[in-house]
C-alpha positions in Angstrom: -2.9 14.8 -39.9 -6.1 14.7 -41.8 -6.8 17.0 -44.7 -9.6 19.4 -44.2 -12.9 18.6 -45.8 -13.9 20.8 -48.6 -17.6 21.6 -49.8 -18.8 23.6 -52.8 -22.2 25.3 -52.3 -24.2 26.0 -55.6 -27.0 28.5 -54.5 -28.3 31.7 -56.2 -30.1 33.0 -53.2 -27.3 34.8 -51.1 -29.2 34.3 -47.8 -29.5 30.5 -48.2 -25.8 30.3 -49.6 -24.6 32.1 -46.4 -26.6 29.8 -44.2 -25.3 26.8 -45.9 -21.8 28.0 -45.8 -21.8 28.9 -42.2 -23.4 25.5 -41.3 -20.9 23.4 -43.2 -18.0 25.5 -41.9 -19.3 24.7 -38.5 -19.1 21.0 -39.5 -15.5 21.5 -40.3 -15.5 22.0 -44.2 -13.7 24.7 -46.2 -16.5 26.0 -48.3 -16.4 27.5 -51.6 -19.7 29.3 -53.0 -21.1 29.4 -56.5 -24.2 31.2 -57.6 -24.9 29.5 -60.8 -24.7 25.9 -62.1 -21.8 26.7 -64.5 -19.7 28.4 -61.8 -20.5 25.4 -59.5 -19.3 22.8 -62.0 -16.1 24.9 -62.4 -15.6 25.2 -58.5 -16.2 21.5 -58.3 -13.5 20.8 -61.0 -11.2 23.3 -59.3 -11.5 22.4 -55.6 -12.2 18.6 -55.7 -14.9 18.8 -52.9 -15.9 16.0 -50.5 -19.3 17.4 -50.6 -21.5 19.6 -52.9 -24.7 21.3 -52.1 -27.1 22.5 -54.9 -30.2 23.9 -55.4 -32.3 22.8 -58.6 -33.5 26.2 -59.7 -30.4 28.0 -60.8 -29.9 30.8 -63.3 -28.5 29.4 -66.6 -27.6 25.8 -66.1 -30.1 24.2 -63.7 -28.8 22.0 -60.8 -29.8 18.9 -62.6 -27.4 19.5 -65.3 -24.7 20.8 -63.0 -25.0 17.3 -61.2 -24.7 15.4 -64.5 -21.6 17.4 -65.5 -20.1 17.1 -62.0 -20.7 13.2 -62.2 -18.6 13.0 -65.2 -15.4 13.8 -63.1 -16.4 13.6 -59.4 -17.5 11.2 -56.9 -18.3 13.9 -54.2 -21.3 13.5 -52.3 -24.1 15.6 -53.6 -26.9 16.9 -51.4 -29.7 18.9 -53.3 -31.2 21.8 -51.0 -34.4 22.9 -52.7 -37.6 24.6 -51.9 -39.3 21.9 -54.3 -40.8 19.1 -52.6 -42.4 17.8 -55.7 -41.7 14.1 -56.1 -40.6 14.5 -59.7 -38.0 16.8 -58.7 -36.7 14.5 -55.9 -36.8 11.6 -58.5 -34.9 13.5 -61.3 -32.3 14.8 -58.7 -31.6 11.4 -57.4 -31.5 10.1 -61.0 -29.1 12.8 -62.0 -26.7 11.6 -59.4 -27.3 13.1 -56.1 -27.0 11.2 -53.1 -29.7 13.0 -51.0 -32.4 15.6 -51.1 -33.6 18.0 -48.5 -36.4 20.6 -48.8 -36.1 24.3 -47.5 -37.0 25.4 -45.1 -34.6 22.9 -43.3 -33.6 22.6 -39.7 -29.9 22.9 -39.5 -29.5 19.8 -37.1 -31.3 17.6 -39.8 -28.8 19.1 -42.4 -25.8 18.4 -40.4 -27.0 14.8 -39.6 -27.6 14.2 -43.3 -24.1 15.5 -44.1 -22.7 13.2 -41.4 -24.8 10.3 -42.7 -23.3 10.9 -46.3 -19.7 10.8 -45.0 -20.3 7.4 -43.5 -20.9 5.9 -47.0 -17.8 4.6 -48.8 -17.4 6.7 -52.0 -14.7 5.4 -54.2 -15.0 1.7 -55.6 -13.0 -0.2 -58.0 -15.5 0.6 -60.7 -16.3 4.1 -59.5 -16.9 6.6 -62.6 -16.3 3.9 -64.9 -19.2 2.6 -67.3 -20.3 -0.9 -66.7 -19.1 -3.2 -69.5 -20.6 -6.6 -69.8 -17.8 -9.6 -69.8 -17.0 -10.4 -73.3 -17.6 -7.1 -75.1 -15.2 -5.1 -77.0 
């Protein structure tokens, strides 16, 4: 029997958090919500999710820093869900370790399709989460 998928939603807007939580539950995820970047990092550490959604603009620790910290211990799929469509925000989010970026407002079926597309990608590889070392270096 397959274990249920787990997601962490990091979003400070209660309406958006509720919408994402509901959509992900419909996709079969057990969902844990966090309203700050720091709480999101803690939730990711605690629940070892398969998927994390995060906003960029969060109180305290922003979404970019949360992604960087999460990438230190997790290879979960990370989907940024943000109102910003600025190309610099998209670039910085993907560079920080996100797998995809979707702007708000979004269409629920598009979000579902992106989540399903992420899940088709293999996650863990032999060198996953280990820094690259050139041969012959100590």
